[in-house]
C-alpha positions as CSV (number, residue, x, y, z in Angstrom):
1,M,7.9,26.0,-5.3
2,E,10.1,28.2,-7.6
3,K,10.3,26.2,-10.8
4,G,13.0,26.5,-13.5
5,I,13.0,25.1,-17.0
6,E,10.5,22.4,-18.1
7,L,12.2,19.0,-18.3
8,A,9.4,16.9,-19.6
9,R,5.7,17.0,-20.3
10,G,3.4,14.0,-20.2
11,K,-0.3,13.6,-20.9
12,T,-1.4,14.6,-17.4
13,K,1.7,16.1,-15.7
14,I,4.8,18.3,-16.2
15,L,8.3,17.8,-14.8
16,S,10.3,21.0,-14.1
17,E,13.6,21.9,-12.5
18,L,13.6,23.4,-9.0
19,S,15.5,26.6,-9.0
20,G,18.9,26.3,-7.3
21,Q,18.5,22.6,-6.5
22,P,19.7,20.4,-9.5
23,E,19.2,17.1,-7.6
24,V,15.4,17.6,-7.3
25,A,12.5,18.3,-9.6
26,V,8.9,19.4,-9.4
27,V,6.0,17.3,-10.6
28,T,3.0,19.4,-11.5
29,Q,-0.3,17.6,-12.1
30,L,-2.7,18.8,-14.7
31,D,-6.5,18.9,-14.9
32,V,-6.5,16.4,-17.7
33,I,-7.7,12.9,-18.0
34,S,-6.9,10.6,-21.0
35,A,-7.3,7.1,-22.1
36,G,-6.1,4.9,-25.0
37,N,-2.7,6.7,-25.2
38,G,-4.4,10.0,-25.6
39,V,-7.1,9.0,-28.1
40,R,-9.7,10.1,-25.5
41,R,-8.7,13.2,-23.7
42,D,-10.7,15.7,-21.6
43,T,-10.2,18.5,-19.2
44,L,-11.4,17.6,-15.7
45,P,-11.2,20.6,-13.4
46,G,-10.1,19.5,-9.9
47,K,-8.4,16.3,-11.0
48,A,-4.9,17.8,-10.6
49,R,-5.5,18.6,-7.0
50,L,-6.8,15.0,-6.3
51,A,-4.0,13.4,-8.3
52,A,-1.4,15.3,-6.3
53,L,-3.0,14.4,-3.0
54,T,-3.3,10.7,-3.9
55,T,0.2,10.4,-5.3
56,S,1.9,12.1,-2.4
57,R,0.0,10.0,0.2
58,V,0.8,6.8,-1.6
59,F,4.5,7.6,-1.8
60,R,4.6,8.7,1.9
61,L,3.1,5.3,2.8
62,L,5.7,3.4,0.7
63,N,8.5,5.6,2.2
64,L,7.2,4.9,5.8
65,C,7.3,1.2,5.0
66,G,10.9,1.4,3.9
67,L,10.6,1.1,0.1
68,P,12.8,3.3,-2.1
69,T,10.9,6.0,-3.9
70,H,11.8,9.4,-5.5
71,Y,9.3,11.3,-3.3
72,V,10.7,14.1,-1.1
73,R,7.6,16.2,-0.1
74,G,4.7,18.2,-1.3
75,G,1.4,17.3,-3.0
76,E,-0.7,18.5,-0.1
77,D,-3.4,21.1,0.0
78,D,-1.2,24.2,-0.1
79,D,1.3,23.0,-2.8
80,A,-0.5,24.1,-6.0
81,N,-0.7,20.5,-7.3
82,E,3.0,20.2,-7.0
83,M,5.3,17.5,-5.6
84,L,9.0,17.6,-5.0
85,V,11.0,14.5,-6.1
86,R,14.5,13.3,-6.6
87,R,15.6,13.6,-10.3
88,C,15.8,10.3,-11.9
89,T,16.8,8.7,-15.2
90,M,13.7,6.8,-16.0
91,I,13.6,3.2,-17.2
92,P,11.1,3.2,-20.1
93,V,8.9,0.4,-18.9
94,E,5.7,0.1,-17.0
95,V,5.7,-2.6,-14.3
96,V,2.2,-4.0,-13.8
97,V,1.5,-6.2,-10.8
98,R,-1.8,-8.1,-11.0
99,G,-3.6,-9.6,-8.1
100,V,-6.9,-10.3,-10.0
101,A,-7.4,-11.2,-13.7
102,A,-8.8,-8.2,-15.5
103,G,-8.2,-5.9,-18.5
104,S,-5.8,-6.8,-21.2
105,L,-4.7,-9.9,-19.3
106,V,-7.9,-11.8,-20.0
107,K,-8.0,-10.6,-23.6
108,R,-4.5,-11.9,-24.2
109,R,-5.0,-15.1,-22.2
110,P,-8.5,-16.6,-22.7
111,G,-7.7,-19.4,-20.4
112,I,-7.7,-17.0,-17.4
113,A,-11.2,-16.2,-16.3
114,P,-12.0,-12.6,-15.4
115,G,-11.9,-12.0,-11.7
116,M,-9.6,-15.0,-11.0
117,L,-7.3,-14.4,-8.0
118,L,-3.6,-14.5,-9.1
119,V,-1.4,-16.1,-6.4
120,P,1.5,-15.6,-6.7
121,R,1.0,-12.1,-8.1
122,L,1.7,-11.8,-11.8
123,V,4.3,-9.2,-12.8
124,E,4.4,-7.9,-16.4
125,F,6.5,-5.4,-18.2
126,F,5.2,-3.0,-20.9
127,L,7.6,-0.9,-23.0
128,K,6.6,2.8,-22.9
129,D,6.0,3.4,-26.6
130,D,2.7,5.2,-27.4
131,A,3.1,4.7,-31.1
132,A,3.3,0.9,-30.6
133,N,0.5,1.0,-27.9
134,D,2.9,0.1,-25.0
135,P,3.7,-3.5,-26.1
136,L,4.3,-6.3,-23.6
137,I,8.0,-7.1,-23.2
138,D,9.7,-9.9,-21.2
139,A,12.5,-9.6,-18.7
140,D,15.1,-11.2,-21.0
141,M,14.3,-8.6,-23.7
142,L,14.7,-5.8,-21.2
143,V,18.2,-7.0,-20.5
144,A,19.0,-7.8,-24.1
145,Q,18.0,-4.3,-25.2
146,H,20.1,-2.7,-22.4
147,L,17.0,-1.1,-20.9
148,A,17.8,-2.6,-17.5
149,S,20.4,-5.0,-16.0
150,A,19.3,-8.4,-14.8
151,D,19.8,-7.3,-11.2
152,E,17.6,-4.2,-11.8
153,V,14.9,-6.4,-13.4
154,N,14.9,-8.7,-10.3
155,A,14.8,-5.7,-8.0
156,M,11.9,-4.1,-9.9
157,V,9.9,-7.3,-9.6
158,E,10.6,-7.7,-5.9
159,I,9.9,-4.0,-5.1
160,A,6.8,-3.9,-7.2
161,R,5.4,-7.0,-5.5
162,L,6.0,-5.6,-2.1
163,A,4.5,-2.2,-3.0
164,F,1.4,-4.1,-4.4
165,E,0.9,-6.0,-1.2
166,I,1.2,-2.9,0.9
167,L,-1.3,-1.0,-1.2
168,A,-3.6,-4.1,-1.3
169,H,-3.5,-4.2,2.5
170,A,-4.4,-0.5,2.8
171,W,-7.3,-0.9,0.4
172,R,-8.5,-4.2,2.0
173,R,-8.8,-2.4,5.4
174,R,-11.4,-0.2,3.6
175,D,-13.2,-3.2,2.0
176,V,-11.8,-2.3,-1.4
177,L,-10.1,-4.9,-3.7
178,L,-6.9,-3.8,-5.4
179,V,-7.0,-5.6,-8.7
180,D,-3.8,-4.4,-10.3
181,V,-1.4,-1.4,-10.2
182,K,1.2,0.1,-12.5
183,F,4.6,1.3,-11.3
184,E,7.5,3.0,-13.0
185,F,11.1,3.0,-11.9
186,G,14.1,5.3,-12.3
187,R,17.7,5.6,-11.3
188,I,18.6,8.5,-9.0
189,A,20.4,10.9,-11.3
190,S,22.9,12.6,-8.9
191,G,23.9,13.2,-5.3
192,E,23.4,10.7,-2.5
193,G,22.4,7.3,-3.8
194,K,23.2,8.1,-7.4
195,G,22.2,5.2,-9.6
196,S,20.0,3.6,-7.0
197,L,16.7,2.1,-8.3
198,V,13.6,3.8,-6.9
199,I,9.8,3.8,-7.6
200,A,9.3,7.0,-9.6
201,D,6.8,9.0,-11.7
202,V,3.3,9.0,-10.0
203,I,0.9,6.6,-8.4
204,D,-2.6,8.1,-8.5
205,N,-6.1,6.9,-9.4
206,D,-5.0,6.5,-13.1
207,S,-2.5,3.8,-11.9
208,W,-4.7,1.0,-10.6
209,R,-8.0,-0.8,-10.7
210,I,-9.9,-0.8,-7.4
211,W,-13.3,-2.5,-6.8
212,P,-15.2,-1.7,-3.6
213,G,-16.5,-5.0,-2.0
214,G,-14.7,-6.8,-4.8
215,R,-17.4,-5.7,-7.3
216,E,-16.2,-4.5,-10.7
217,D,-19.5,-2.6,-11.3
218,L,-18.6,-0.3,-8.3
219,M,-15.1,0.6,-9.7
220,L,-13.6,3.9,-8.5
221,D,-10.6,4.1,-10.9
222,K,-10.0,5.5,-14.4
223,Q,-11.6,2.4,-16.0
224,F,-15.0,4.1,-15.3
225,Y,-13.9,6.9,-17.6
226,R,-12.6,4.4,-20.2
227,N,-16.0,2.7,-20.1
228,L,-18.1,5.8,-20.8
229,P,-19.9,5.3,-24.1
230,S,-19.5,9.0,-24.7
231,V,-18.1,11.8,-22.6
232,T,-20.7,14.1,-21.2
233,P,-20.6,16.7,-18.4
234,E,-22.6,14.3,-16.3
235,G,-20.1,11.5,-17.0
236,L,-17.1,13.6,-16.1
237,A,-18.8,14.7,-12.9
238,A,-19.3,11.0,-12.0
239,V,-15.6,10.5,-12.7
240,L,-14.5,13.4,-10.5
241,E,-16.7,12.1,-7.7
242,R,-14.9,8.8,-7.7
243,Y,-11.5,10.5,-7.7
244,E,-12.6,12.5,-4.7
245,Q,-13.6,9.3,-2.8
246,V,-10.2,7.7,-3.6
247,A,-8.3,10.8,-2.4
248,E,-10.3,10.8,0.8
249,H,-9.6,7.1,1.4
250,V,-5.9,7.4,0.6
251,G,-5.6,10.3,3.1
252,S,-5.3,7.8,6.0
253,F,-2.9,5.4,4.2
254,P,0.3,6.8,5.7
255,V,-1.0,6.9,9.2
256,M,0.6,4.5,11.7
257,R,-1.7,3.5,14.5
258,G,-0.5,3.9,18.0
259,A,1.0,0.7,19.5
260,M,3.2,-0.1,22.4
261,V,5.2,-3.1,23.7
262,A,5.1,-3.4,27.5
263,A,8.1,-5.3,28.8
264,M,7.3,-6.7,32.2
265,C,10.6,-7.6,33.7
266,D,11.2,-9.9,36.7
267,V,13.4,-8.0,39.1
268,L,15.9,-10.8,38.9
269,A,16.1,-10.8,35.1
270,P,19.3,-9.2,33.5
271,E,18.9,-6.0,31.6
272,Q,20.4,-7.3,28.4
273,A,17.3,-9.2,27.4
274,V,15.1,-6.1,27.5
275,E,17.7,-4.1,25.7
276,N,17.9,-6.6,22.9
277,L,14.1,-6.6,22.6
278,A,13.9,-2.8,22.6
279,R,16.5,-2.7,19.8
280,A,14.6,-5.3,17.8
281,V,11.1,-3.7,18.1
282,G,12.6,-0.3,17.5
283,Q,13.6,-1.4,14.0
284,F,9.9,-1.5,13.2
285,G,9.3,1.9,14.8
286,I,7.4,0.4,17.8
287,P,8.0,2.0,21.1
288,I,8.6,0.0,24.3
289,T,7.9,0.7,27.9
290,R,9.7,-1.2,30.7
291,H,8.5,-2.1,34.1
292,L,10.2,-4.0,36.9
293,T,7.9,-6.3,38.9
294,S,7.7,-9.6,40.7
295,L,5.0,-12.2,40.6
296,T,5.9,-13.5,44.1
297,R,6.7,-10.2,45.9
298,V,4.2,-7.7,44.5
299,P,1.5,-9.5,42.5
300,G,-1.0,-6.7,43.2
301,Q,1.4,-4.2,41.6
302,L,1.7,-6.4,38.5
303,L,-2.0,-6.6,38.0
304,A,-2.5,-2.9,38.5
305,L,0.3,-2.2,35.9
306,V,-1.5,-4.4,33.4
307,Q,-4.8,-2.6,33.9
308,Q,-3.1,0.8,33.7
309,L,-1.3,0.0,30.5
310,E,-4.4,-1.5,28.9
311,V,-6.3,1.8,29.6
312,S,-3.4,4.0,28.5
313,F,-2.7,2.4,25.1
314,G,-5.3,1.3,22.5
315,R,-3.0,-1.5,21.3
316,V,-0.4,-3.1,23.6
317,Q,1.7,-6.3,23.5
318,F,2.8,-7.6,26.9
319,V,6.1,-9.5,27.1
320,G,7.0,-11.3,30.3
321,I,10.8,-11.3,30.6
322,G,12.2,-13.8,33.1
323,D,10.3,-16.8,34.6
324,Q,7.6,-18.4,32.5
325,A,5.1,-18.0,35.3
326,L,5.3,-14.2,34.9
327,A,4.2,-14.6,31.2
328,D,1.5,-17.1,32.2
329,V,-0.1,-14.6,34.6
330,L,0.0,-11.8,32.0
331,H,-1.7,-14.2,29.6
332,F,-4.7,-14.7,31.9
333,A,-4.7,-11.1,33.3
334,S,-4.9,-9.3,30.0
335,A,-7.1,-9.5,26.9
336,M,-4.1,-8.1,24.9
337,P,-1.5,-10.3,23.2
338,T,1.2,-11.7,25.5
339,A,4.5,-13.4,25.0
340,H,7.4,-14.8,27.1
341,L,11.0,-14.0,26.7
342,S,13.7,-15.8,28.5
343,S,16.2,-13.9,30.6
344,S,19.0,-15.5,28.5
345,A,17.3,-14.7,25.1
346,T,19.8,-14.1,22.3
347,P,19.5,-11.1,20.0
348,Q,18.2,-13.5,17.3
349,E,15.4,-14.7,19.5
350,C,14.5,-11.1,20.3
351,E,14.4,-10.3,16.6
352,A,12.1,-13.2,16.0
353,L,9.8,-12.1,18.8
354,A,9.8,-8.5,17.4
355,L,8.8,-9.7,14.0
356,S,6.0,-11.7,15.5
357,I,4.8,-8.6,17.4
358,A,5.0,-6.5,14.3
359,K,2.9,-9.1,12.4
360,N,0.2,-8.9,15.1
361,F,0.1,-5.1,15.0
362,G,0.3,-5.1,11.2
363,I,-3.0,-6.9,10.8
364,D,-4.8,-3.5,10.9
365,D,-1.8,-1.2,10.5
366,T,-0.5,-0.9,6.9
367,V,2.8,0.8,7.8
368,L,3.7,-2.0,10.2
369,Y,2.5,-4.6,7.7
370,G,4.8,-3.1,5.1
371,R,7.7,-3.0,7.4
372,T,7.1,-6.6,8.3
373,L,7.1,-7.6,4.6
374,L,10.3,-5.7,4.0
375,A,12.0,-7.4,7.0
376,Q,11.0,-10.8,5.7
377,G,12.2,-9.9,2.2
378,N,15.6,-8.7,3.6
379,G,15.8,-12.0,5.6
380,R,15.2,-14.0,2.4
381,A,17.7,-11.9,0.5
382,S,20.4,-12.5,3.1
383,V,20.0,-16.3,3.0
384,L,20.1,-16.2,-0.8
385,A,23.2,-14.0,-0.8
386,A,24.9,-16.4,1.7
387,D,24.0,-19.4,-0.5
388,A,25.4,-17.6,-3.6
389,S,28.6,-16.8,-1.7
390,A,29.0,-20.4,-0.5
391,N,28.5,-21.7,-4.0
392,A,30.8,-19.2,-5.7
393,P,33.4,-21.0,-7.9
394,E,36.4,-19.6,-6.1
395,R,35.0,-20.7,-2.8
396,Q,34.2,-24.2,-4.1
397,A,37.8,-24.4,-5.4
398,R,39.2,-23.5,-2.0
399,L,37.0,-26.2,-0.3
400,S,37.6,-28.9,-2.9
401,I,39.5,-31.9,-1.6
402,P,42.5,-32.7,-3.9
403,A,42.6,-36.2,-5.4
404,V,44.9,-38.6,-3.7
């Protein structure tokens, strides 16, 4: 990447212009590790490569799930530790989502035992101020100090919680517990989506606590470096080994597993039902294959199709469209999940079934899990927006009954 002038320099990375493209910037990772706001600082050859790999793969996962980030491309093996991002005006706070009590939380709140599961997840804001040691700040103060609007604060909380659950799911599939994670947010500086709130900066092995098997003593994150009594070559080698393990794990995070919906349609069923279902599952990125059959006329063909599809696809969801008896036969003929959809199913019923299918696939597919969370979040938001509109003063005034 042909870089222009340097825009900003942090403890472990540099932000530069991309020549000829003012709407994007280049993040270059450095072979530096630090702790205590730079009090402890060491050179760690190879860390930049691993940090770039980890960050790019985490952002690609979040993008695939539908969350807004500033990531564009790069960070892979041939990119010289560089990643291309949309330029943002950063909000000077760190948003920390905690799923397990650890670190500064248990020091500040003695009533919370170390290792306690936190449900719902705890979201905290820390002002980015090295001189003041990044103090805790509440949401009201963020708004009062004009660092973010009330809507932006709410959005940061919602997006950060979703991102935490997505990353927790990805780590859980590898028997690793995500304890907490730090996010930063920015507003797109120019071009399409100008002013939009996105997850920005980096998310690498310095950003979270991760405990394999839920055991703190097996930690793979930067806390291991913080805990070193003194920094030695052997200690730094052990740190780098952990960062290598994390980058390897994260390499498979953005991979969506193959899945297929097999719509088995009764020949008498109208086409509209399967079209609505195809549209609904397509919103999750799940492909669909359609087959016309008949339980009464060609039962042998139906069973042969089931066997063929089971062999062809590692994960398949059968949907019997039409008579309930068709779905019943699928249920007993296949070891894969099955469902029934009426010929007269509405688009809303198809969307509900598609969400259920995505949930099933999402058990061991982090991309689909994240898309499911986002769909559920959008559904909640639409209800809340409708409620707010219904209770708006001007609407209430129109609906009020005048006194007689």
